[in-house]
PAMAR-971894 format. One record per residue: residue in one letter; x, y, z of N, C-alpha, C in turn; residue number from 1. Coordinates in steps of 0.1 Angstrom, whole numbers, m for minus. Each point is the difference from the previous one (the first is absolute). Example, Ala and Ser with C-alpha at 12.3 -4.5 7.8 and 13.67 -1.06 7.14 Angstrom:
(a,(132,m57,78),(m9,12,0),(9,12,0),1) (s,(m4,11,m7),(9,11,0),(m8,11,8),2) 
% end
This chain:
(m,(m97,m1930,686),(m8,3,m15),(m10,6,3),1) (i,(m11,1,12),(m11,1,0),(m2,15,6),2) (k,(16,11,0),(m7,11,m1),(m7,9,m10),3) (r,(m5,7,6),(m11,6,m9),(4,7,m16),4) (s,(13,7,5),(6,3,m15),(4,m14,m9),5) (l,(8,m5,9),(m1,m14,m13),(m7,m7,m4),6) (i,(m12,2,8),(m10,m9,m8),(m9,6,m9),7) (v,(2,18,0),(m6,5,m8),(10,m3,m12),8) (l,(13,m3,m5),(4,1,m8),(m2,m18,m7),9) (l,(m2,m7,10),(m6,m13,m8),(m16,m2,m3),10) (v,(m7,15,m2),(m11,1,1),(0,3,m15),11) (v,(9,10,m2),(m1,5,m13),(10,m9,m8),12) (v,(4,m8,1),(2,m8,m10),(m10,m13,m1),13) (a,(m7,m13,m2),(m7,m14,m7),(5,m4,0),14) (l,(m13,9,8),(1,0,5),(3,1,m2),15) (l,(38,3,11),(9,0,m15),(8,12,10),16) (l,(45,60,6),(9,m7,5),(12,9,3),17) (t,(76,87,11),(m16,m3,5),(m1,11,m15),18) (a,(4,5,1),(m3,10,m5),(9,m7,m17),19) (c,(1,10,m8),(5,m4,m15),(9,m1,1),20) (a,(8,m10,7),(19,0,m1),(2,m14,m8),21) (p,(11,m3,m8),(5,m10,m1),(m1,m14,8),22) (a,(m8,m7,m5),(1,m10,7),(15,m7,5),23) (d,(6,m14,11),(9,m5,m3),(0,m8,m8),24) (t,(7,m1,m9),(0,m9,m14),(12,m9,3),25) (t,(7,m5,12),(13,m11,4),(m5,m12,m9),26) (p,(8,m4,m6),(m7,m13,m4),(1,m10,9),27) (t,(m12,m9,m5),(m3,m9,12),(m6,m10,m10),28) (s,(m1,m11,1),(m4,m13,m4),(m17,2,2),29) (p,(m4,m4,m11),(m17,m1,m1),(m6,m8,4),30) (a,(8,2,15),(m11,m13,7),(m10,2,7),31) (t,(m8,10,m6),(m13,5,6),(m13,m8,m9),32) (q,(7,m6,m10),(m11,m9,m11),(m2,m12,11),33) (p,(m13,m3,1),(m5,m12,7),(6,m13,m5),34) (t,(0,m9,2),(5,m13,m2),(m12,m9,m8),35) (d,(5,m9,m1),(m12,m6,m13),(m13,m2,11),36) (a,(m12,2,m7),(m13,m5,12),(2,m15,m4),37) (p,(m7,m6,12),(0,m12,m2),(m13,m6,m9),38) (d,(m4,m10,0),(m10,m5,m10),(m14,2,6),39) (t,(m9,10,m7),(m10,m2,6),(m16,0,m6),40) (t,(6,m18,m13),(m13,m5,m4),(m10,m2,8),41) (d,(m4,m1,12),(m11,m4,11),(m4,14,3),42) (t,(2,11,m4),(m2,12,8),(m14,1,m11),43) (p,(m10,11,3),(m13,m1,m4),(1,8,m15),44) (d,(m7,m4,m9),(1,6,m10),(m2,14,m3),45) (t,(3,3,m10),(6,16,m2),(m5,4,m17),46) (p,(m2,13,m2),(m5,5,m10),(12,m9,m6),47) (d,(0,0,m19),(7,m7,m10),(11,14,1),48) (t,(13,m3,m4),(8,8,m6),(4,m5,m8),49) (p,(6,3,m15),(8,m5,m7),(14,m11,5),50) (d,(3,m10,m4),(11,m11,1),(12,7,m6),51) (t,(0,7,m12),(11,2,m11),(m4,15,m4),52) (p,(11,7,0),(m2,16,m5),(m6,2,m16),53) (d,(m3,4,m2),(m3,9,m16),(8,5,2),54) (e,(12,0,m11),(12,9,2),(m2,8,m13),55) (p,(7,12,2),(1,14,m11),(5,m10,m3),56) (g,(8,5,m20),(8,m1,m5),(12,2,4),57) (d,(11,m11,m8),(8,m3,6),(13,8,m1),58) (d,(m7,11,m7),(8,11,3),(2,8,8),59) (d,(m9,0,14),(1,5,6),(9,0,13),60) (g,(8,10,4),(14,2,8),(m1,m1,12),61) (n,(m12,m2,7),(m7,m2,14),(5,m13,4),62) (p,(8,m3,13),(10,m6,0),(m12,m13,8),63) (n,(m13,5,6),(m9,m3,8),(m11,m7,m8),64) (v,(0,m1,m12),(m14,m3,m8),(m2,m16,4),65) (a,(12,m8,0),(m5,m13,4),(m9,m1,11),66) (d,(2,10,11),(m8,m1,13),(m16,2,m3),67) (y,(m1,8,m9),(m17,6,m1),(m5,m9,m8),68) (a,(m14,m4,12),(m10,m9,m5),(m12,8,m2),69) (f,(2,2,m15),(m14,9,m3),(m15,m1,m2),70) (d,(m7,6,4),(m19,m4,1),(m5,10,m8),71) (g,(m1,m7,m10),(m9,8,m12),(11,4,m9),72) (d,(m7,11,m10),(13,4,m6),(9,11,5),73) (p,(11,m4,m2),(11,10,5),(1,14,m11),74) (a,(m5,2,m11),(m4,10,m6),(m7,12,4),75) (v,(m11,m5,9),(m15,6,6),(5,5,17),76) (v,(m3,12,0),(1,5,17),(m10,m5,6),77) (f,(5,m7,13),(m11,m4,6),(m9,9,6),78) (d,(m15,m2,0),(m6,7,8),(m2,0,15),79) (i,(8,8,6),(0,0,12),(m14,7,9),80) (n,(1,9,m7),(m14,7,5),(m14,m10,m4),81) (k,(2,m3,m6),(m14,m13,0),(4,m7,11),82) (w,(10,m9,1),(3,m7,13),(m1,4,9),83) (y,(m2,13,3),(m3,6,18),(m12,3,m7),84) (g,(m6,7,m7),(m16,1,m3),(m9,m9,5),85) (d,(6,m14,m7),(m12,m11,9),(2,m6,12),86) (v,(9,9,7),(m3,m5,15),(m10,14,10),87) (g,(1,9,m12),(m5,15,6),(9,9,5),88) (v,(14,m1,m5),(12,11,3),(m3,4,m12),89) (e,(m1,15,1),(m1,10,m12),(19,2,m1),90) (a,(3,m4,m16),(14,8,m1),(4,5,m12),91) (n,(10,7,m6),(2,7,m11),(16,1,2),92) (i,(3,m15,m8),(12,m2,1),(8,1,m14),93) (g,(4,6,m7),(7,m2,m12),(14,m9,3),94) (i,(2,m13,m10),(12,m7,m1),(5,0,m15),95) (r,(14,7,2),(1,7,m12),(9,m15,m6),96) (n,(8,m8,1),(m3,m13,m8),(m6,m12,0),97) (p,(m3,m7,m8),(m13,m7,m3),(7,m15,7),98) (g,(m9,m6,6),(5,m23,0),(m3,6,16),99) (l,(m2,m16,4),(m5,m3,14),(11,m12,4),100) (a,(8,m6,5),(10,m9,2),(m2,m2,17),101) (y,(0,m15,3),(5,m7,10),(13,m1,4),102) (v,(7,5,11),(15,m2,3),(0,m9,10),103) (p,(12,m8,2),(1,m10,11),(8,9,8),104) (d,(1,m5,15),(9,8,14),(15,m2,m4),105) (i,(0,m15,m8),(14,m2,m2),(0,m1,m14),106) (p,(9,15,m5),(4,0,m11),(6,m11,m4),107) (t,(0,m7,m19),(10,m7,m6),(10,11,m6),108) (t,(m7,7,0),(6,18,m12),(14,7,14),109) (p,(10,5,m12),(5,7,9),(m4,23,7),110) (m,(7,2,5),(m6,14,3),(5,4,m16),111) (p,(m7,11,m3),(6,5,m17),(14,14,5),112) (v,(8,m1,m7),(14,11,4),(m6,12,m5),113) (a,(2,10,7),(m1,12,m9),(8,2,m6),114) (k,(m6,5,m12),(10,9,m13),(10,7,5),115) (e,(m8,11,12),(7,10,m2),(m2,4,17),116) (k,(8,9,7),(m1,3,16),(m11,8,0),117) (y,(m10,m10,3),(m15,8,1),(m4,1,17),118) (t,(m7,11,2),(m2,4,9),(m15,m5,7),119) (i,(m5,m7,11),(m11,m5,0),(m7,4,14),120) (g,(m11,7,m3),(m5,2,16),(m9,m10,3),121) (f,(m2,m2,14),(m7,m14,7),(m7,7,9),122) (s,(m14,7,3),(m6,5,11),(m9,m10,1),123) (v,(m2,m4,11),(m6,m11,11),(m9,4,6),124) (y,(m14,0,3),(m6,0,10),(4,0,16),125) (y,(7,m8,3),(5,m2,12),(11,m13,1),126) (t,(9,0,7),(14,m6,1),(2,m9,13),127) (v,(m7,4,14),(8,m4,11),(m6,m14,3),128) (d,(m9,m4,m5),(m5,m17,8),(8,m7,m8),129) (e,(m2,m12,0),(10,m10,m8),(m6,m6,m11),130) (v,(m9,4,m4),(0,0,m14),(m1,9,m8),131) (g,(m1,11,2),(7,14,m1),(16,m2,m6),132) (a,(5,m2,13),(13,m9,2),(5,m6,m13),133) (m,(m10,m9,m1),(7,m8,m8),(1,3,m21),134) (l,(m13,9,2),(m3,7,m12),(14,7,m1),135) (l,(1,9,7),(9,10,m2),(14,m6,m4),136) (q,(4,m12,8),(16,m8,0),(m2,m6,m16),137) (t,(m13,m6,m1),(m1,m4,m17),(6,6,m9),138) (m,(m5,13,4),(2,13,m13),(11,3,3),139) (k,(5,1,9),(16,7,0),(9,m15,m6),140) (d,(m5,m11,3),(11,m10,m7),(m3,2,m16),141) (a,(m12,1,m4),(m4,1,m12),(5,8,m6),142) (a,(4,14,5),(4,10,m5),(17,m2,m3),143) (v,(5,m10,6),(16,m2,4),(1,m8,m16),144) (e,(m8,m12,m2),(0,m10,m11),(m6,9,m9),145) (a,(m3,9,0),(m4,8,m15),(9,9,m4),146) (g,(10,5,10),(7,9,1),(m2,16,m2),147) (v,(m14,2,5),(m2,14,3),(m1,6,11),148) (e,(m3,11,0),(0,11,17),(m11,4,1),149) (l,(m1,m9,13),(m11,1,8),(m3,12,8),150) (l,(m14,8,m1),(m2,8,10),(m13,m3,9),151) (v,(m3,m2,10),(m11,m3,11),(m5,11,5),152) (n,(m18,m4,m1),(m2,11,12),(m16,m5,5),153) (d,(3,m3,15),(m10,m7,5),(m12,14,3),154) (a,(m12,m4,m6),(m8,15,3),(m8,m4,11),155) (n,(m2,m11,9),(m1,0,13),(m14,m1,m1),156) (y,(m12,m4,m9),(m11,m1,1),(m5,14,m5),157) (d,(8,10,m4),(m4,15,m2),(4,3,m20),158) (q,(m13,3,m5),(0,m1,m10),(6,14,m4),159) (a,(m1,9,9),(4,14,m6),(17,1,1),160) (a,(6,m12,9),(13,4,1),(7,m9,m14),161) (q,(m9,m15,0),(1,m8,m14),(2,15,m11),162) (n,(m12,2,m6),(1,13,m8),(15,13,m3),163) (q,(2,4,15),(8,6,1),(17,m5,m7),164) (a,(m2,m16,2),(12,m5,2),(5,m1,m22),165) (i,(m15,m3,m1),(m2,m2,m15),(4,14,m6),166) (e,(m4,10,3),(2,15,m5),(15,m2,3),167) (q,(8,m2,12),(18,1,m3),(2,m7,m11),168) (w,(0,m8,2),(6,m14,m11),(m2,6,m14),169) (i,(m11,5,m3),(m4,7,m12),(9,10,m4),170) (l,(4,9,9),(10,10,m2),(12,m2,3),171) (q,(4,m16,6),(16,m5,m3),(0,m7,m13),172) (e,(m9,m2,m7),(m5,m6,m12),(7,m11,2),173) (v,(m9,m10,6),(6,m15,0),(m7,m4,m9),174) (d,(6,m11,m6),(m5,m6,m10),(m10,m11,m1),175) (g,(m8,m6,14),(m11,m5,2),(m4,m2,12),176) (v,(m7,m6,3),(m13,2,13),(m9,m12,6),177) (i,(6,m7,6),(m11,m15,8),(m4,9,13),178) (l,(m14,1,m6),(m7,1,13),(m12,m6,4),179) (a,(2,m1,13),(m12,m10,8),(m8,11,9),180) (p,(m13,5,m5),(m7,11,3),(m5,m3,16),181) (c,(m4,9,3),(m3,3,12),(m16,5,m1),182) (d,(m5,7,m2),(m13,0,m6),(m2,m5,m13),183) (f,(m8,m6,m4),(m4,m7,m14),(m5,12,m11),184) (t,(m8,12,8),(m6,5,m8),(9,14,m1),185) (g,(7,5,12),(8,10,1),(13,0,m7),186) (v,(4,m11,m2),(12,m2,m9),(m3,5,m12),187) (k,(m6,4,m7),(m4,4,m11),(5,13,m5),188) (t,(4,8,15),(8,9,m4),(11,m1,m2),189) (s,(8,m11,5),(15,m3,m4),(2,m6,m15),190) (l,(m11,m7,m1),(3,m11,m13),(m3,12,m10),191) (d,(m5,9,m1),(m6,12,m12),(7,10,m1),192) (a,(15,6,16),(11,4,m8),(7,m8,m3),193) (l,(2,m12,3),(6,m10,m4),(4,m3,m19),194) (e,(m13,2,m5),(m6,m5,m11),(4,13,m7),195) (k,(m4,9,3),(4,22,m5),(18,m4,m2),196) (a,(6,m4,13),(15,2,m7),(4,m11,m6),197) (g,(m4,m10,0),(4,m12,m15),(8,m10,10),198) (i,(m5,m1,11),(8,m7,9),(m6,m17,m2),199) (p,(4,m8,m1),(m6,m15,2),(m4,m7,13),200) (v,(m9,m2,2),(m7,m1,11),(m5,m16,6),201) (v,(5,m11,5),(m5,m11,5),(m11,0,11),202) (s,(m10,m7,4),(m8,10,10),(m1,m20,7),203) (m,(8,1,13),(m5,m14,8),(m8,0,10),204) (n,(m9,m9,m7),(m18,3,4),(m7,14,m9),205) (a,(m15,m6,m5),(m2,10,m9),(m9,12,5),206) (p,(2,9,m3),(m6,14,3),(m10,m3,m6),207) (l,(m12,7,9),(m15,m1,m6),(1,21,m7),208) (a,(10,6,m6),(m2,10,m8),(16,1,m3),209) (g,(m1,10,m15),(12,m1,m5),(7,m7,m8),210) (d,(7,0,m6),(5,m7,m12),(19,m10,3),211) (a,(1,m14,m6),(15,0,6),(4,m10,m10),212) (d,(12,m3,m5),(5,m8,m7),(m4,m11,1),213) (v,(5,m6,10),(m6,m16,10),(m7,4,11),214) (i,(m5,m12,2),(m4,m6,14),(3,m12,7),215) (v,(8,2,9),(4,m13,4),(m8,m6,14),216) (t,(m7,m8,m2),(m13,m2,11),(m1,m15,1),217) (a,(m15,m4,10),(1,m13,3),(m18,m2,m9),218) (n,(1,m14,0),(m14,1,m6),(m11,m3,12),219) (t,(m5,12,9),(m4,m3,9),(m13,m6,1),220) (v,(m11,m3,m11),(m11,m4,1),(7,m16,2),221) (e,(5,m8,m9),(14,m11,4),(0,1,12),222) (q,(4,7,11),(0,1,12),(m11,m7,7),223) (g,(m9,9,m1),(m11,m3,7),(m5,m10,2),224) (t,(3,m9,m21),(m10,m11,m4),(11,m12,14),225) (i,(10,4,m3),(9,m12,9),(m7,2,15),226) (a,(m1,9,6),(m3,m1,10),(m13,m3,6),227) (g,(m6,2,m11),(m15,m7,1),(m1,m17,m1),228) (d,(10,m3,m14),(1,m14,2),(4,m10,10),229) (l,(10,9,9),(7,m3,12),(m14,m8,13),230) (l,(m8,13,m3),(m13,0,14),(m7,m11,m9),231) (e,(m5,1,m11),(m7,m12,m5),(4,m11,m1),232) (k,(9,m2,3),(11,m18,0),(m9,m3,12),233) (a,(9,8,7),(m1,m1,13),(m9,0,9),234) (l,(m12,5,m4),(m14,m2,0),(m3,m12,1),235) (l,(0,m4,m15),(m6,m12,m2),(7,m9,2),236) (a,(16,m2,3),(5,m11,7),(m2,m3,14),237) (s,(m9,15,9),(m4,m4,12),(m13,m3,5),238) (g,(m8,m5,m14),(m14,m7,0),(m8,10,7),239) (v,(2,17,0),(m11,2,4),(m7,4,m12),240) (e,(m14,3,7),(m11,0,m10),(3,19,m8),241) (m,(1,0,m11),(2,13,m8),(m10,9,2),242) (k,(m6,2,5),(m11,12,1),(7,7,20),243) (g,(m7,14,1),(6,7,8),(6,13,m4),244) (t,(6,8,10),(9,11,m5),(18,3,4),245) (i,(2,3,m14),(14,0,m2),(6,16,2),246) (v,(8,4,10),(3,12,4),(14,6,m7),247) (y,(2,8,m8),(11,6,m10),(1,15,9),248) (q,(20,3,1),(m1,14,9),(9,4,m11),249) (t,(m1,12,m3),(6,7,m12),(2,18,7),250) (l,(m1,9,m10),(5,10,3),(m13,12,0),251) (p,(3,9,10),(m13,10,m2),(1,11,m9),252) (f,(6,m1,m7),(1,8,m16),(m1,m7,m11),253) (v,(0,6,m9),(5,m6,m14),(10,m4,m4),254) (h,(8,m13,m4),(11,2,m2),(m2,m12,m10),255) (p,(8,4,m10),(m3,m12,m16),(10,m19,4),256) (n,(10,0,10),(1,m11,2),(m11,m3,8),257) (a,(m5,2,10),(m11,0,8),(m13,m8,m12),258) (a,(m1,9,m4),(m17,m3,m9),(4,m14,m12),259) (t,(12,2,m3),(5,m12,m8),(m2,m12,8),260) (r,(9,0,10),(0,m12,10),(m14,m9,2),261) (a,(m7,13,7),(m13,m4,3),(m10,m6,m10),262) (k,(0,2,m17),(m5,m3,m7),(5,m16,m3),263) (g,(14,2,m3),(1,m17,2),(m1,m10,9),264) (f,(m3,4,12),(m4,m7,11),(m13,m3,0),265) (v,(m12,9,m1),(m18,m2,0),(1,m8,m12),266) (d,(7,m2,m10),(m6,m5,m9),(5,m15,m1),267) (v,(5,m5,13),(1,m15,2),(m12,m2,5),268) (f,(m5,5,6),(m12,m9,7),(m15,11,m5),269) (a,(3,1,m14),(m11,7,m5),(m8,m15,m5),270) (d,(1,m10,0),(m4,m12,2),(m8,m8,10),271) (y,(2,13,8),(m5,m7,14),(m11,5,4),272) (p,(m14,5,m3),(m10,7,2),(0,4,21),273) (d,(1,m11,4),(m5,4,14),(9,2,8),274) (i,(16,2,m5),(11,6,5),(m5,16,m4),275) (n,(m1,7,17),(3,14,m2),(13,11,3),276) (i,(1,6,m7),(17,7,0),(m4,11,4),277) (v,(11,7,14),(m9,8,7),(19,7,0),278) (e,(m2,15,m2),(13,8,m4),(1,6,13),279) (l,(11,1,8),(1,11,10),(15,7,m3),280) (t,(4,8,5),(12,13,m3),(8,6,12),281) (g,(9,m2,m3),(13,7,11),(13,3,m5),282) (v,(10,5,7),(11,2,m4),(11,m7,5),283) (s,(2,6,16),(8,m9,10),(m3,m15,1),284) (p,(8,m9,8),(m2,m14,0),(m12,4,16),285) (e,(3,7,6),(m15,2,11),(m8,6,m5),286) (e,(m5,7,m11),(m10,3,m5),(m7,m14,m6),287) (h,(5,m7,m4),(1,m15,m6),(m7,m5,7),288) (y,(7,m4,12),(m2,m5,12),(m16,1,5),289) (t,(m1,14,4),(m10,6,5),(m10,m5,m11),290) (a,(m3,1,m10),(m8,3,m9),(m9,m18,0),291) (f,(14,m9,m6),(m1,m16,4),(m9,m4,10),292) (d,(4,4,13),(m1,m2,13),(m15,1,2),293) (g,(m7,12,m9),(m14,3,2),(m5,m9,m6),294) (a,(4,m6,m16),(m4,m7,m9),(1,m14,7),295) (l,(6,m2,6),(m1,m17,2),(m11,0,12),296) (k,(m5,11,9),(m10,0,5),(m15,1,m7),297) (a,(0,11,m6),(m8,1,m12),(m9,m14,m8),298) (y,(16,m1,m10),(m5,m12,m4),(0,m15,3),299) (p,(m10,m4,5),(4,m16,9),(m3,m8,m9),300) (d,(m3,3,m12),(m2,m11,m14),(20,1,m7),301) (m,(8,10,2),(9,0,m7),(8,m17,2),302) (i,(5,0,m13),(6,m12,m4),(15,6,m5),303) (g,(5,11,m2),(11,1,m9),(4,16,2),304) (a,(11,2,m4),(4,16,m1),(16,0,m6),305) (w,(m1,17,m6),(13,m5,m8),(5,19,3),306) (g,(16,0,3),(5,13,m2),(6,5,m12),307) (l,(m5,12,m6),(1,2,m12),(11,5,m4),308) (y,(10,4,13),(13,1,3),(5,0,15),309) (s,(15,0,0),(7,m3,10),(m7,5,17),310) (s,(m6,16,m3),(m3,1,12),(m12,m6,7),311) (a,(m4,2,m11),(m20,m6,4),(1,m13,2),312) (t,(8,m12,m7),(6,m12,5),(5,m5,15),313) (i,(9,12,2),(7,m2,14),(m10,4,10),314) (g,(m6,15,m1),(m13,m1,5),(m7,m10,7),315) (m,(m7,m8,m10),(m8,m11,2),(4,m11,3),316) (m,(13,m4,m5),(9,m11,8),(m4,3,17),317) (n,(6,11,2),(m2,1,15),(m12,m2,6),318) (a,(m13,5,m6),(m12,m1,9),(m3,m10,m2),319) (k,(m1,m10,m11),(m2,m14,m1),(3,m9,11),320) (e,(14,3,3),(7,m9,10),(m2,5,14),321) (a,(m7,14,2),(m5,3,11),(m13,0,7),322) (n,(m7,m6,m16),(m10,m2,5),(m3,m18,3),323) (h,(14,m2,m4),(m1,m19,0),(m9,m4,m13),324) (r,(3,3,m12),(m16,0,m9),(11,m12,m12),325) (d,(5,m8,6),(8,m6,m13),(m7,m7,m13),326) (d,(m14,2,2),(m12,m7,m8),(1,11,m12),327) (i,(2,12,4),(3,9,m12),(10,m2,m9),328) (l,(m4,2,m11),(14,m5,m9),(4,15,m9),329) (l,(14,3,1),(4,10,m1),(7,m3,m14),330) (s,(2,9,m11),(8,1,m12),(6,15,m2),331) (s,(10,3,m7),(9,12,1),(5,5,m16),332) (v,(0,13,4),(15,7,m11),(10,3,7),333) (d,(13,m5,m6),(10,8,7),(9,m10,5),334) (q,(13,m3,2),(12,m5,4),(5,1,11),335) (d,(m8,15,10),(7,2,8),(6,m12,12),336) (k,(11,0,6),(1,m9,10),(m10,m8,7),337) (p,(m4,9,12),(m11,m2,7),(m12,m8,m5),338) (i,(3,1,m15),(m17,m7,m7),(10,m14,m6),339) (l,(8,m2,m6),(4,m12,1),(6,m6,11),340) (k,(3,5,13),(m5,m7,12),(m14,m6,0),341) (g,(m9,9,m2),(m11,m5,3),(m2,m11,m8),342) (i,(4,m3,m10),(m2,m11,m11),(3,m12,4),343) (h,(14,4,5),(6,m14,11),(m8,m5,11),344) (d,(m4,13,6),(m9,m8,14),(m11,m2,m7),345) (g,(m9,2,m9),(m11,m9,m3),(m11,12,2),346) (v,(6,12,5),(m10,15,1),(m8,4,m10),347) (v,(9,m1,m13),(m3,3,m11),(0,m10,m11),348) (v,(m10,m2,m11),(3,m11,m10),(8,5,m10),349) (g,(0,9,m5),(12,3,m10),(m1,16,m3),350) (s,(9,3,m5),(4,13,m11),(1,0,m14),351) (a,(m5,9,m6),(6,5,m8),(14,9,m1),352) (t,(9,m2,m10),(13,11,5),(5,3,m8),353) (y,(11,9,m2),(5,7,m12),(17,3,4),354) (s,(11,m2,m10),(12,5,8),(0,14,m2),355) (s,(9,2,15),(2,17,1),(12,4,m4),356) (m,(2,m11,m9),(15,5,m5),(m1,0,m18),357) (a,(m4,m9,m4),(m7,2,m13),(m2,12,m8),358) (p,(m10,8,10),(m4,15,m9),(13,8,m5),359) (a,(9,m2,10),(12,9,1),(9,m1,m17),360) (w,(1,m16,2),(7,m2,m10),(m3,2,m14),361) (w,(m14,m2,m1),(m7,0,m15),(m2,14,m3),362) (c,(m2,8,11),(m3,17,m1),(13,3,m6),363) (m,(16,m4,8),(15,7,m9),(m2,m6,m14),364) (t,(m3,m14,0),(m1,m7,m16),(m6,12,m11),365) (a,(m14,3,6),(m9,9,m8),(10,11,m5),366) (i,(2,6,10),(7,15,m1),(13,0,m10),367) (v,(6,m6,5),(14,m4,m7),(m3,m2,m16),368) (n,(m6,m9,m2),(m6,m6,m14),(m4,13,m8),369) (l,(m11,6,8),(m5,14,m8),(14,6,m1),370) (l,(5,6,5),(10,9,0),(10,m8,m13),371) (n,(3,m11,0),(7,m6,m11),(m6,4,m12),372) (g,(m12,m1,m2),(m10,3,m15),(m2,m13,m1),373) (e,(m6,m9,11),(m1,m13,m2),(m20,m1,3),374) (t,(m5,m8,m6),(m17,m6,3),(0,m5,15),375) (v,(m9,4,6),(m4,m1,11),(m16,m2,4),376) (p,(m3,m14,1),(m15,2,0),(m10,8,12),377) (g,(m11,9,m4),(m6,10,9),(m1,m5,11),378) (v,(m3,m11,2),(m5,m7,12),(11,m12,3),379) (l,(5,m3,13),(8,m13,5),(m9,m2,14),380) (f,(m6,m12,m2),(m5,m7,17),(7,m9,5),381) (y,(5,5,12),(10,m12,5),(m5,m11,5),382) (e,(2,m11,5),(m4,m9,8),(m7,2,9),383) (n,(m15,m8,m2),(m3,m4,17),(3,m17,0),384) (k,(m4,m3,15),(0,m12,2),(m9,m3,11),385) (s,(2,m12,4),(m15,m4,10),(14,m11,10),386) (i,(m2,8,12),(5,m8,15),(m14,m10,5),387) (d,(8,m12,6),(m11,m7,11),(8,m4,11),388) (k,(m7,m14,9),(10,m1,10),(12,m9,m10),389) (d,(m1,m10,m9),(9,m6,m6),(11,5,m9),390) (n,(m2,12,m2),(15,8,m7),(3,8,9),391) (v,(m9,4,7),(8,16,10),(15,3,6),392) (v,(3,m16,2),(16,m1,3),(11,3,m11),393) (d,(m7,m4,m8),(10,4,m17),(m3,14,m3),394) (m,(m11,1,1),(m5,17,m5),(6,8,9),395) (f,(0,m1,12),(8,11,5),(13,3,m3),396) (e,(9,m11,1),(15,4,m6),(m3,4,m13),397) (y,(m11,1,m11),(m1,0,m11),(m1,18,0),398) (y,(m7,2,11),(m1,16,m3),(7,7,8),399) (y,(10,m6,15),(10,6,6),(7,m8,m1),400) (p,(9,1,m10),(15,m5,m5),(9,m2,13),401) (g,(3,m13,4),(14,1,14),(m10,m3,12),402) (k,(m12,0,1),(m8,m1,15),(m9,m9,m4),403) (t,(m3,m8,7),(m10,m6,5),(m10,m2,6),404) (l,(m10,m5,3),(m12,m2,6),(3,m7,15),405) (q,(10,m6,1),(2,m6,10),(7,9,10),406) (d,(12,6,m6),(4,18,7),(m7,7,2),407) (y,(m14,1,m7),(m10,14,5),(m7,m9,12),408) (l,(m2,m10,0),(m11,m9,8),(10,m2,15),409) (d,(13,3,0),(9,0,7),(m1,12,11),410) (g,(m3,9,m8),(5,15,3),(14,7,m3),411) (k,(7,m8,m10),(15,4,m5),(m1,9,m9),412) (i,(m9,2,m8),(m1,10,m11),(m17,6,4),413) (d,(3,11,m1),(m14,12,3),(m8,m2,m14),414) 
% end
């Protein structure tokens, strides 16, 4: 998982998968859905989300309504541009559907069944690594459940290739598109073309420019808050004086998931005036290792650290261990297996996590419901969770169904 190309995927996602040929839709059991999550009531507090859905009218034919926990007025379009603007990220996104709703990793409602034989294009930034493979397989399984034909394009981090795939699908007159942007601004070309062609589009992760009918993403501010809470709790429990330096590592360019995660994390420590938060950047684990190795020497008053995404955390874990700095407490975002092992081993105090499969399932529900003429909220936030040493064994199986942390520790699985 530490190959550079693979890690860049983990970067582009929140922190968060060839050609346009029909995907294999051989019916399989939807086993890619995670198992029930263990009780996490003792994990750090996260921003409030509604406990019960504020449902649209009973005449809504969308079978997934019962799983929508609306935040705010379902009739009002969520101002995602302001949400990004509050953290200094310029965005010009149009969402055609009103409403913001939280959805669970494990749905209680069924996949909607297509009223006609729809052809859906799924263009994703990368599919070769484990996370990408999980997303793709879940999307294929969901297509079987929904009764649609799925076309798959792996853009391999090339926005031009993604745009070309979309152009081809428009010529083929596909019924709908699910799109995971390669370039959050450059994807506007594809979104504009789809809008002109009148083809509904669901975006997995929010673009920074262009319009979509529905956006399926995570509350990335909340992810940063969870990571900050985990580190704060560990620092207080250790008895360390809440003063000194906390170092976090992010990307060397503007990425909406990075900026929003950073806000959530930094805000946790706003009440500690004697804590100085330092930002470092990198892309590969090796770059993050080098940066953190230097920081360990440059900041003798360092008390804690945070990896904003998996590549950063893995590099920081390795540097911390190489320097024998068990005193530096480290939190994370992402649920890569090495990070979960780090939590088990005590190298990482905990991580904010999210499903690699739920986004694909909810994207398919959204596009099929749209094509069926049903109402879908304009923004769907899938779940964030908190993992620490107390629940890491159970949460490993939750995110990697059919696999165990012990098998990973024993080298039986990659």
